[in-house]
C-alpha positions as a LaTeX table, in Angstrom:
\begin{tabular}{lrrr}
\hline
Residue & $x$ (\AA) & $y$ (\AA) & $z$ (\AA) \\
\hline
Met1 & $-15.24$ & 20.66 & $-2.11$ \\
Ala2 & $-15.77$ & 17.68 & $-4.35$ \\
Ser3 & $-18.49$ & 18.03 & $-6.96$ \\
Pro4 & $-21.41$ & 15.55 & $-7.11$ \\
Ser5 & $-19.49$ & 13.77 & $-9.87$ \\
Ser6 & $-16.54$ & 13.08 & $-7.60$ \\
Tyr7 & $-15.67$ & 12.39 & $-3.99$ \\
Asp8 & $-12.66$ & 12.68 & $-1.68$ \\
Phe9 & $-10.91$ & 9.52 & $-0.48$ \\
Cys10 & $-8.62$ & 9.53 & 2.56 \\
Ala11 & $-5.29$ & 7.84 & 1.79 \\
Gly12 & $-2.37$ & 8.18 & 4.19 \\
Arg13 & $-2.15$ & 11.85 & 5.14 \\
Leu14 & $-3.71$ & 12.92 & 1.84 \\
Ala15 & $-7.18$ & 13.46 & 0.43 \\
Val16 & $-7.53$ & 12.22 & $-3.14$ \\
Arg17 & $-10.41$ & 13.38 & $-5.33$ \\
Val18 & $-11.82$ & 10.43 & $-7.25$ \\
Pro19 & $-14.52$ & 10.42 & $-9.96$ \\
Ser20 & $-17.81$ & 8.90 & $-8.82$ \\
Gly21 & $-18.13$ & 5.32 & $-9.97$ \\
Ala22 & $-14.39$ & 4.69 & $-9.91$ \\
Asn23 & $-12.98$ & 1.65 & $-8.10$ \\
Val24 & $-10.33$ & 2.35 & $-5.45$ \\
Ala25 & $-7.92$ & $-0.24$ & $-4.04$ \\
Met26 & $-5.33$ & 0.62 & $-1.39$ \\
Ser27 & $-2.53$ & $-1.30$ & 0.28 \\
Ala28 & $-0.48$ & 0.17 & 3.13 \\
Ser29 & 2.07 & $-0.40$ & 5.84 \\
Tyr30 & 2.50 & 1.51 & 9.10 \\
Lys31 & 5.36 & 1.22 & 11.60 \\
Ala32 & 6.61 & $-2.06$ & 10.09 \\
Val33 & 3.08 & $-3.51$ & 10.10 \\
Asp34 & 1.51 & $-4.61$ & 6.82 \\
Ile35 & $-2.19$ & $-3.94$ & 6.34 \\
Glu36 & $-4.21$ & $-6.58$ & 4.54 \\
Lys37 & $-7.29$ & $-5.77$ & 2.47 \\
Pro38 & $-10.35$ & $-5.92$ & 4.79 \\
Lys39 & $-12.69$ & $-8.87$ & 4.22 \\
Ala40 & $-16.38$ & $-8.99$ & 4.99 \\
Val41 & $-17.34$ & $-11.20$ & 7.94 \\
Ser42 & $-20.80$ & $-11.68$ & 9.41 \\
Ser43 & $-19.90$ & $-11.13$ & 13.08 \\
Phe44 & $-17.11$ & $-11.08$ & 15.65 \\
Val45 & $-18.37$ & $-14.45$ & 16.92 \\
Thr46 & $-17.92$ & $-15.94$ & 13.45 \\
Leu47 & $-14.40$ & $-14.53$ & 13.21 \\
Lys48 & $-13.57$ & $-15.80$ & 16.70 \\
Asp49 & $-14.79$ & $-19.30$ & 15.88 \\
Glu50 & $-12.77$ & $-19.39$ & 12.65 \\
Leu51 & $-9.53$ & $-18.26$ & 14.28 \\
Thr52 & $-10.01$ & $-20.46$ & 17.34 \\
Ala53 & $-10.27$ & $-23.49$ & 15.05 \\
Arg54 & $-7.14$ & $-22.39$ & 13.21 \\
Ser55 & $-5.22$ & $-21.93$ & 16.47 \\
Lys56 & $-6.18$ & $-25.42$ & 17.64 \\
Lys57 & $-4.94$ & $-26.90$ & 14.39 \\
Phe58 & $-1.60$ & $-25.10$ & 14.74 \\
Ala59 & $-1.31$ & $-26.11$ & 18.41 \\
Ala60 & $-1.79$ & $-29.75$ & 17.45 \\
Thr61 & 0.90 & $-29.66$ & 14.75 \\
Asp62 & 4.49 & $-30.26$ & 15.89 \\
Met63 & 7.35 & $-28.41$ & 14.25 \\
Val64 & 9.73 & $-30.55$ & 12.20 \\
Arg65 & 13.48 & $-30.23$ & 12.75 \\
Asp66 & 16.46 & $-32.25$ & 11.59 \\
Ser67 & 20.04 & $-32.47$ & 12.79 \\
Tyr68 & 21.46 & $-31.05$ & 9.56 \\
Gly69 & 19.31 & $-27.93$ & 9.75 \\
Asp70 & 20.19 & $-27.48$ & 13.41 \\
Arg71 & 23.90 & $-27.68$ & 12.61 \\
Ile72 & 23.53 & $-25.05$ & 9.88 \\
Met73 & 21.82 & $-22.70$ & 12.33 \\
Lys74 & 24.46 & $-23.26$ & 15.00 \\
Ala75 & 27.22 & $-22.61$ & 12.46 \\
Gly76 & 25.57 & $-19.25$ & 11.80 \\
Gly77 & 25.52 & $-18.40$ & 15.48 \\
Leu78 & 21.81 & $-19.19$ & 15.98 \\
Asp79 & 20.19 & $-21.38$ & 18.60 \\
Pro80 & 17.62 & $-23.67$ & 16.94 \\
Asp81 & 15.99 & $-24.34$ & 20.31 \\
Val82 & 14.76 & $-20.72$ & 20.45 \\
Met83 & 14.25 & $-20.29$ & 16.71 \\
Tyr84 & 11.53 & $-22.94$ & 16.59 \\
Gly85 & 8.42 & $-23.29$ & 18.71 \\
Lys86 & 7.42 & $-26.78$ & 19.81 \\
Thr87 & 4.27 & $-26.53$ & 17.66 \\
Gln88 & 3.22 & $-24.21$ & 14.85 \\
Leu89 & 1.28 & $-22.04$ & 17.31 \\
Leu90 & 3.24 & $-19.33$ & 19.11 \\
Gly91 & 0.39 & $-17.48$ & 20.77 \\
Phe92 & $-3.34$ & $-16.83$ & 20.67 \\
Asp93 & $-5.24$ & $-14.06$ & 22.48 \\
Ile94 & $-8.82$ & $-12.80$ & 22.28 \\
Asn95 & $-9.80$ & $-9.30$ & 23.42 \\
Asp96 & $-13.61$ & $-9.31$ & 23.42 \\
Ser97 & $-13.95$ & $-5.69$ & 24.52 \\
Arg98 & $-11.91$ & $-4.44$ & 21.54 \\
His99 & $-13.22$ & $-7.09$ & 19.10 \\
Gln100 & $-9.61$ & $-8.05$ & 18.53 \\
Ile101 & $-7.85$ & $-11.39$ & 18.09 \\
Met102 & $-4.11$ & $-11.99$ & 17.94 \\
Ile103 & $-2.52$ & $-15.13$ & 16.53 \\
Gly104 & 1.16 & $-15.93$ & 16.03 \\
Tyr105 & 2.44 & $-19.02$ & 14.26 \\
His106 & 5.03 & $-20.64$ & 12.02 \\
Pro107 & 3.46 & $-20.72$ & 8.51 \\
Lys108 & 5.55 & $-23.82$ & 7.66 \\
Val109 & 6.28 & $-26.75$ & 9.97 \\
Asp110 & 9.94 & $-26.95$ & 8.90 \\
Asp111 & 10.79 & $-23.24$ & 8.76 \\
Ser112 & 11.66 & $-20.82$ & 11.58 \\
Ser113 & 9.84 & $-17.89$ & 9.91 \\
Ile114 & 6.93 & $-16.53$ & 11.93 \\
Leu115 & 3.77 & $-14.58$ & 11.11 \\
Val116 & 1.94 & $-12.55$ & 13.75 \\
Gln117 & $-1.51$ & $-11.13$ & 13.02 \\
Ile118 & $-4.11$ & $-9.02$ & 14.75 \\
His119 & $-7.62$ & $-9.49$ & 13.39 \\
Gln120 & $-9.68$ & $-6.40$ & 14.18 \\
Phe121 & $-13.44$ & $-6.72$ & 13.65 \\
Ala122 & $-14.85$ & $-3.35$ & 12.59 \\
Asn123 & $-17.78$ & $-2.24$ & 10.41 \\
Gly124 & $-18.60$ & $-5.82$ & 9.47 \\
Lys125 & $-15.10$ & $-6.53$ & 8.25 \\
Asp126 & $-12.00$ & $-8.41$ & 9.33 \\
Gln127 & $-9.18$ & $-5.85$ & 9.34 \\
Val128 & $-5.84$ & $-7.67$ & 9.48 \\
Phe129 & $-2.57$ & $-6.14$ & 10.70 \\
Gln130 & 0.45 & $-8.43$ & 10.37 \\
Ser131 & 4.21 & $-8.65$ & 10.73 \\
Lys132 & 6.69 & $-11.29$ & 9.60 \\
Asn133 & 9.99 & $-12.18$ & 11.23 \\
Ile134 & 12.49 & $-14.98$ & 11.69 \\
Gly135 & 12.58 & $-17.03$ & 14.89 \\
Ala136 & 10.05 & $-17.94$ & 17.57 \\
Asn137 & 12.15 & $-15.94$ & 20.03 \\
Thr138 & 11.18 & $-12.71$ & 18.22 \\
Tyr139 & 7.47 & $-13.32$ & 18.85 \\
Pro140 & 7.18 & $-11.22$ & 22.08 \\
Arg141 & 8.74 & $-8.17$ & 20.40 \\
Val142 & 6.65 & $-8.48$ & 17.23 \\
Arg143 & 3.51 & $-9.04$ & 19.32 \\
Ser144 & 4.21 & $-5.95$ & 21.43 \\
Asn145 & 4.69 & $-3.73$ & 18.36 \\
Leu146 & 1.51 & $-5.05$ & 16.75 \\
Leu147 & $-0.51$ & $-4.37$ & 19.89 \\
Thr148 & 0.82 & $-0.80$ & 20.08 \\
Val149 & $-0.11$ & $-0.15$ & 16.46 \\
Ala150 & $-3.54$ & $-1.78$ & 16.80 \\
Gln151 & $-4.37$ & 0.43 & 19.79 \\
Gln152 & $-4.06$ & 3.45 & 17.50 \\
Phe153 & $-6.61$ & 2.09 & 15.01 \\
Glu154 & $-10.03$ & 3.62 & 14.51 \\
Pro155 & $-12.48$ & 2.46 & 11.83 \\
Ile156 & $-13.56$ & 5.10 & 9.32 \\
Asn157 & $-15.37$ & 5.48 & 6.02 \\
Asn158 & $-12.60$ & 6.69 & 3.70 \\
Arg159 & $-15.09$ & 8.98 & 1.96 \\
Asp160 & $-15.71$ & 10.84 & 5.22 \\
Ile161 & $-12.43$ & 12.74 & 5.46 \\
Pro162 & $-11.33$ & 12.80 & 9.13 \\
Thr163 & $-10.14$ & 16.03 & 10.73 \\
Lys164 & $-8.00$ & 14.48 & 13.47 \\
Pro165 & $-4.30$ & 13.66 & 12.98 \\
Gly166 & $-3.54$ & 10.23 & 11.63 \\
Phe167 & $-2.67$ & 7.90 & 8.74 \\
Cys168 & $-5.60$ & 6.55 & 6.71 \\
Ile169 & $-5.70$ & 2.96 & 5.47 \\
Asp170 & $-8.52$ & 1.07 & 3.75 \\
Gly171 & $-11.40$ & 1.13 & 6.24 \\
Gly172 & $-9.67$ & 2.96 & 9.07 \\
Met173 & $-6.88$ & 5.17 & 10.32 \\
Phe174 & $-4.04$ & 5.05 & 12.82 \\
Val175 & $-4.45$ & 8.07 & 15.06 \\
Asp176 & $-1.15$ & 9.79 & 15.82 \\
Ala177 & 0.53 & 13.19 & 15.82 \\
Gly178 & 2.66 & 12.39 & 12.76 \\
Lys179 & 5.95 & 12.99 & 14.57 \\
Pro180 & 9.28 & 11.30 & 13.69 \\
Pro181 & 10.40 & 8.61 & 13.44 \\
Val182 & 8.19 & 7.98 & 10.42 \\
Asn183 & 7.53 & 4.62 & 8.81 \\
Glu184 & 4.43 & 4.61 & 6.62 \\
His185 & 3.62 & 3.79 & 3.03 \\
Phe186 & 0.57 & 3.41 & 0.83 \\
Thr187 & $-0.25$ & 2.51 & $-2.75$ \\
Leu188 & $-3.57$ & 3.64 & $-4.21$ \\
Val189 & $-4.86$ & 2.26 & $-7.51$ \\
Val190 & $-7.91$ & 3.77 & $-9.21$ \\
Thr191 & $-9.70$ & 2.07 & $-12.10$ \\
Phe192 & $-12.73$ & 3.23 & $-14.03$ \\
Pro193 & $-15.56$ & 0.93 & $-15.18$ \\
Asp194 & $-16.52$ & 3.41 & $-17.91$ \\
His195 & $-12.88$ & 3.65 & $-19.00$ \\
Pro196 & $-11.38$ & 0.12 & $-18.95$ \\
Asp197 & $-8.30$ & 1.46 & $-20.72$ \\
Val198 & $-7.39$ & 3.86 & $-17.87$ \\
Gln199 & $-5.51$ & 3.27 & $-14.60$ \\
Phe200 & $-4.36$ & 5.92 & $-12.13$ \\
Ser201 & $-2.04$ & 5.15 & $-9.21$ \\
Ile202 & $-0.27$ & 6.87 & $-6.32$ \\
Asp203 & 2.68 & 5.44 & $-4.43$ \\
Ala204 & 3.71 & 7.39 & $-1.30$ \\
Asn205 & 6.42 & 6.64 & 1.22 \\
Ala206 & 7.26 & 8.88 & 4.20 \\
Ile207 & 11.01 & 9.44 & 4.47 \\
Asp208 & 13.58 & 10.43 & 7.07 \\
Gln209 & 16.12 & 11.34 & 4.40 \\
Val210 & 16.14 & 11.90 & 0.65 \\
Asn211 & 17.24 & 8.81 & $-1.29$ \\
Lys212 & 20.60 & 9.71 & $-2.83$ \\
Asp213 & 21.17 & 6.25 & $-4.32$ \\
Glu214 & 18.61 & 6.61 & $-7.11$ \\
Pro215 & 18.29 & 9.74 & $-9.29$ \\
Ser216 & 14.98 & 11.57 & $-9.10$ \\
Leu217 & 12.68 & 11.63 & $-12.14$ \\
Lys218 & 14.05 & 15.00 & $-13.21$ \\
His219 & 17.58 & 13.61 & $-13.49$ \\
Arg220 & 16.74 & 10.25 & $-15.03$ \\
Val221 & 14.06 & 11.40 & $-17.49$ \\
Asp222 & 16.41 & 11.44 & $-20.51$ \\
Asp223 & 17.44 & 7.82 & $-19.87$ \\
Asp224 & 13.81 & 6.84 & $-19.36$ \\
Leu225 & 12.82 & 8.45 & $-22.65$ \\
Arg226 & 15.62 & 6.68 & $-24.50$ \\
Met227 & 14.40 & 3.36 & $-23.11$ \\
Met228 & 10.81 & 4.12 & $-24.13$ \\
Arg229 & 11.85 & 5.06 & $-27.64$ \\
Ala230 & 13.73 & 1.79 & $-27.92$ \\
Asn231 & 10.60 & $-0.13$ & $-26.87$ \\
Tyr232 & 8.06 & 1.66 & $-29.08$ \\
Ser233 & 8.85 & 1.15 & $-32.75$ \\
Gly234 & 6.43 & 3.85 & $-33.91$ \\
Gly235 & 8.21 & 6.61 & $-32.01$ \\
Val236 & 7.45 & 8.46 & $-28.80$ \\
Ser237 & 5.97 & 11.96 & $-28.56$ \\
Val238 & 6.60 & 13.99 & $-25.40$ \\
Leu239 & 3.35 & 15.65 & $-24.30$ \\
Glu240 & 4.57 & 17.22 & $-21.07$ \\
Arg241 & 7.92 & 17.67 & $-19.39$ \\
Gly242 & 9.05 & 19.92 & $-16.56$ \\
Glu243 & 8.48 & 21.14 & $-13.03$ \\
Lys244 & 4.98 & 20.74 & $-11.62$ \\
Ala245 & 3.62 & 21.45 & $-8.14$ \\
Ala246 & 1.08 & 18.97 & $-6.80$ \\
Ala247 & $-0.01$ & 17.36 & $-3.53$ \\
Gly248 & 1.52 & 20.20 & $-1.54$ \\
Gln249 & 5.05 & 19.87 & $-2.88$ \\
Glu250 & 7.26 & 20.59 & $-5.85$ \\
Gly251 & 7.79 & 17.77 & $-8.28$ \\
Tyr252 & 8.61 & 16.88 & $-11.86$ \\
Gln253 & 6.44 & 15.40 & $-14.59$ \\
Val254 & 6.82 & 13.78 & $-17.98$ \\
Ala255 & 4.12 & 12.49 & $-20.32$ \\
Ile256 & 4.41 & 10.52 & $-23.54$ \\
Ser257 & 2.24 & 9.27 & $-26.37$ \\
Ala258 & 3.18 & 6.37 & $-28.63$ \\
Pro259 & 1.53 & 4.01 & $-31.13$ \\
Tyr260 & 0.27 & 0.88 & $-29.39$ \\
Asp261 & 1.67 & $-2.01$ & $-31.42$ \\
Asn262 & $-0.74$ & $-4.61$ & $-29.99$ \\
Val263 & $-3.74$ & $-2.74$ & $-31.43$ \\
Pro264 & $-2.87$ & $-1.04$ & $-34.73$ \\
Gly265 & $-4.23$ & 2.46 & $-35.15$ \\
Thr266 & $-4.34$ & 3.23 & $-31.41$ \\
His267 & $-2.04$ & 5.01 & $-28.96$ \\
Ile268 & $-0.78$ & 4.35 & $-25.47$ \\
Arg269 & $-0.33$ & 7.38 & $-23.23$ \\
Lys270 & 1.60 & 7.56 & $-19.97$ \\
Phe271 & 1.88 & 10.39 & $-17.47$ \\
Phe272 & 4.40 & 10.36 & $-14.61$ \\
Trp273 & 4.93 & 12.77 & $-11.71$ \\
Ser274 & 7.35 & 12.37 & $-8.86$ \\
Ala275 & 8.43 & 14.35 & $-5.80$ \\
Asp276 & 11.46 & 13.58 & $-3.64$ \\
Gly277 & 9.56 & 14.26 & $-0.42$ \\
Val278 & 10.55 & 16.20 & 2.68 \\
Pro279 & 12.43 & 14.31 & 5.43 \\
Asn280 & 10.41 & 13.83 & 8.63 \\
Asp281 & 7.32 & 15.51 & 7.15 \\
Val282 & 4.63 & 12.83 & 6.86 \\
Thr283 & 2.39 & 15.13 & 4.82 \\
Arg284 & 5.05 & 15.38 & 2.10 \\
Pro285 & 6.22 & 11.83 & 1.41 \\
Phe286 & 8.28 & 10.63 & $-1.50$ \\
Met287 & 5.64 & 10.22 & $-4.20$ \\
Glu288 & 5.24 & 8.67 & $-7.62$ \\
Val289 & 1.97 & 9.26 & $-9.45$ \\
Asp290 & 1.14 & 7.81 & $-12.84$ \\
Leu291 & $-1.71$ & 7.59 & $-15.30$ \\
Thr292 & $-1.68$ & 4.88 & $-17.96$ \\
Ile293 & $-4.11$ & 4.94 & $-20.88$ \\
Gln294 & $-3.73$ & 1.74 & $-22.84$ \\
Pro295 & $-6.32$ & 0.33 & $-25.26$ \\
Thr296 & $-7.82$ & $-3.00$ & $-24.20$ \\
Asp297 & $-6.87$ & $-6.11$ & $-26.14$ \\
Asp298 & $-10.06$ & $-5.83$ & $-28.18$ \\
Gly299 & $-8.98$ & $-2.36$ & $-29.31$ \\
Lys300 & $-11.29$ & $-0.34$ & $-27.09$ \\
Ser301 & $-10.00$ & 3.13 & $-26.30$ \\
Thr302 & $-12.24$ & 5.62 & $-24.51$ \\
Ile303 & $-9.77$ & 8.53 & $-24.59$ \\
Lys304 & $-9.89$ & 9.95 & $-28.10$ \\
Asp305 & $-6.72$ & 12.08 & $-28.27$ \\
Asp306 & $-3.73$ & 13.58 & $-26.43$ \\
Ala307 & $-5.66$ & 16.69 & $-25.38$ \\
Glu308 & $-8.35$ & 14.63 & $-23.65$ \\
Ala309 & $-5.67$ & 12.53 & $-21.96$ \\
Lys310 & $-3.88$ & 15.66 & $-20.68$ \\
Ala311 & $-7.13$ & 17.10 & $-19.35$ \\
Leu312 & $-7.83$ & 13.89 & $-17.43$ \\
Trp313 & $-4.29$ & 13.84 & $-16.00$ \\
Asp314 & $-4.52$ & 17.45 & $-14.84$ \\
Thr315 & $-7.86$ & 16.81 & $-13.14$ \\
Leu316 & $-6.62$ & 13.72 & $-11.32$ \\
Ile317 & $-3.24$ & 15.00 & $-10.15$ \\
Gln318 & $-4.60$ & 18.35 & $-9.01$ \\
Gly319 & $-7.16$ & 16.43 & $-6.96$ \\
Ile320 & $-4.39$ & 15.22 & $-4.60$ \\
Arg321 & $-3.87$ & 17.43 & $-1.57$ \\
Ile322 & $-2.64$ & 17.30 & 2.01 \\
Arg323 & $-5.54$ & 16.42 & 4.29 \\
Pro324 & $-6.29$ & 19.31 & 6.70 \\
Gly325 & $-5.50$ & 18.20 & 10.24 \\
Ala326 & $-3.36$ & 15.25 & 9.08 \\
Val327 & $-0.74$ & 16.11 & 11.71 \\
\hline
\end{tabular}
């Protein structure tokens, strides 16, 4: 259980313990759909009016084509007649019962790229799910995938850790059983008003196979340290290095301390932990976790020494765990 000085935040299939007062920002993608940061909106009627006006503007704007561009497309085996809509607007649908609005359009009048969005009104916010593609002819497929994903959405308070299976995003979750194929990613960034020199982040990406193209942290750490030593003229001290279990899986960590040249007399400290992930296990994604403690430009440093930095790192990384019931 989180103490009164901290709380649990639902991110992906994980629960992350965060100090009270900290600021949390999360971006995510799920099944090829990007999740925008929710924005406050006064009502569904307001949102509907705004998007209806936008759709009318797009519908009244003709796409611009030229013979040269058409020839280039045809030379590449593409049919410009299906790549471009007649106007910027490709589709507009309102689902009043679900408080949901879909809009598809060409962002530029002379480009075949398309953007399809679902605006979901929930908890006083506009929750946007979107996908990009090339060609007006891809709109039906992109629209269908977006609708399927949106049907799985349920609004939540991320501090109230859900017990049902699903993938948490900022302000909601996609309810599913967590079965392959998997395609989900999130980045969580935590900042601290009382510690402006500290930033903690988690990057997690569910995998269907281990990435063999790039060495894991354990096998590239020596090269990374050589690069750091070349960049920090005052030398680099290694605070931690070796195997470390966290977030329900085995991983590897390295931590360094070095003089911070921009503010004489201070140090910058960086902690890294990475796990390769387990294929087709959404609770054990590929993960990179880091903590950066860097004095502000005015020389403010709220972490007094390496021991205090290590204690903070241990508290934060051990606060990451697989959410019970995530699958």
